[in-house]
N, C-alpha and C positions, 0 to 999 in steps of 0.2 A: 863497417859493422852492419849487420842486417837490422832492419827496423823491427821494433818490438811494440806490443801494445802497452799503453799506460806509461810511456817513457817519461822520466824526469830528467831533463837536459840541463847541464851546466855549460853555458856557452860563453866563450871569451878568449882571453889570451893566456900567457904563461902563468898568471896568477891563478886562473881557473884550472889550467892544465896541471898545476902542481898538486892539486887536491886529489886525494884517493877517495873520491866521493862515494863510490859503491861500497868500499870497505868501511868508511866512516859511518855511512848511513845504514849499512847492512840491508840494502835492498837491491835486488837483482836488476831492476829496471832503471837504474840510475846510469846515465850516459854522460861521459865527460867529453865535451866538444870544445875544450880549450886548446888553442894552438899558440905556441910561443911566438911572440913577435907580431901577432895578428892585430889588425887595425879595424876600424868600423867598416871600411870599404871591403875588407876581406870577409867579414861576417856577412855583409850584404851579398857578396858573391856566392857564399855557400849556404845561404839561408833556405833556398828551395829544397835542398837535400835534407836539411834538418827538419823542415816542416812536412816533408813527405810522410813521416810516421804519425803525424797529428799528435804530437806529444801532449801529455796531460799537463805538464808544467815546464816552463823554461825560466831558468835563473840566469839573467844576462848581466855580465860585468865587462865593460869595454871602454876604451877611450884613452887609457894611459899611454899606449904606444903612439896614438895619433898625437897626443900632447908632446911626447918625446921627439917626434918629427917636426914639431913646430906648426902643426895644423891648428888653425884658429878654433877657439872654443865654439864659436857659432857654427862652424862646419861639423864639428864633432857632434854637437847636439842635434843638428839637422839630420845627420846620418843615423843617429839613434832613433830619432823620430821616424825615419824611413823604415827602420827595423821594426818598430812598434806597429806601424801601419801594415807592414807586410805580414807580420804574425797575425794580426787581427783579421786581415782579409783572407789569408790562405788557411788559417787554422783557428777559426773563431772560438772554438771551445777550449783552446789552450790557455791556461792561466800563465800570464807573463809577469815576471817579477824583475823590474829593473833595479839592479843593485847600484848604489852610489859608489863612485870611485873610492878606493881605500886611501887613507892618508899615507904619506911617505915619511920616512925619517931622513930629512934633508942632509944631516951631518954624516950619514952613512952611505948616501947614494953615490955610485960611481959617476965620474964626469959625464959619461954619455947620457945621463938623465938630467942634465942641467936645466932643461926646459920644463921638467916636472917639478912643480912647486905646490905646496899645500894651499896657498892663496888661490891658485888657478883651479885646484881640485874643488875647493869650497864653492867657487863661482860656477863651475860646471855642474856640480851636484845640485846647486840651487836651480839651475836651468832644467836639469833632468827631473827634479821633483815637480816643477811647473808643467813639464811635458806630460808626466804621468798623471797629474791631476786633470789636465785637458783631455787626455785620451782614456781616462778611467782605467789606469793600470797601476798596480801597486808599486810604490817606490820603497826600497829597502835601504835604510840608512845604516851602514855598518860602522860609521865613524865612532859612535859612542862606546863600542866594545873594544876598539883598537887604539884609541888615542891616549897619549899621556897628557900631563898638565899643560904642556905647551902646544897642544893640538897636532902633535906629530905621532906617527906610528911608534908604538912602544918598542924600544930597542930590543927587548927580549923576545919579541914576536917575529923578528925579521932576520934574514941572513945577509941582506945587503942594502937595507933601507927601503926596498920595494917588494921583493919576493918574500914569501912567508915560510916560517918553520912549520913542520908538519903539525906540531901541537896547536898552532894558530888555527888550522882548519877545523879542529875540534871545537874551538871557541866559536868560530863562524857557524858551523853546523848546529851547535847547541842553541845559538841565537835564533837561527831559522826555525828550529823546533819550538823554542819559547814563544816565538811570534805566531806559532801555529801555521807555518807555511809548509812544513814537512810533516 
């Protein structure tokens, strides 16, 4: 896709890719840069191209596929810190929003996601929040709008314990609007 002025980029993996962001937000400069199966290394590899447009905003959500592959949380957070630093260096006027990993519904998850657990997600989100504070980047905690009483992704919001139903993206987008991020 050609670069546009004032892009609002949603960057991440299949969870991001699944959102019809332009349609939900009804803005023509919203770009979906989610790629199914992507990991933090993949985002780092394609970040130059994304930053070439000097986007107005980037909403980053990544790390769950790294976790799925058994990559240690310390490596995942280090890679996300590298993403933060690269955005700040190459596109200093871009507002970066690091979104915390979404909860999962462990009872609904397919076996291939056995490494993805809410206790790990909570630990990684804590590390990401600390990184954001250190680098003066906004951390967006999506957990409160998506969790049930047991701290899991509400069953009615997901198709498989990880990926979201389309209606869930409306909840997510409305939350970003309520936080005055969009």
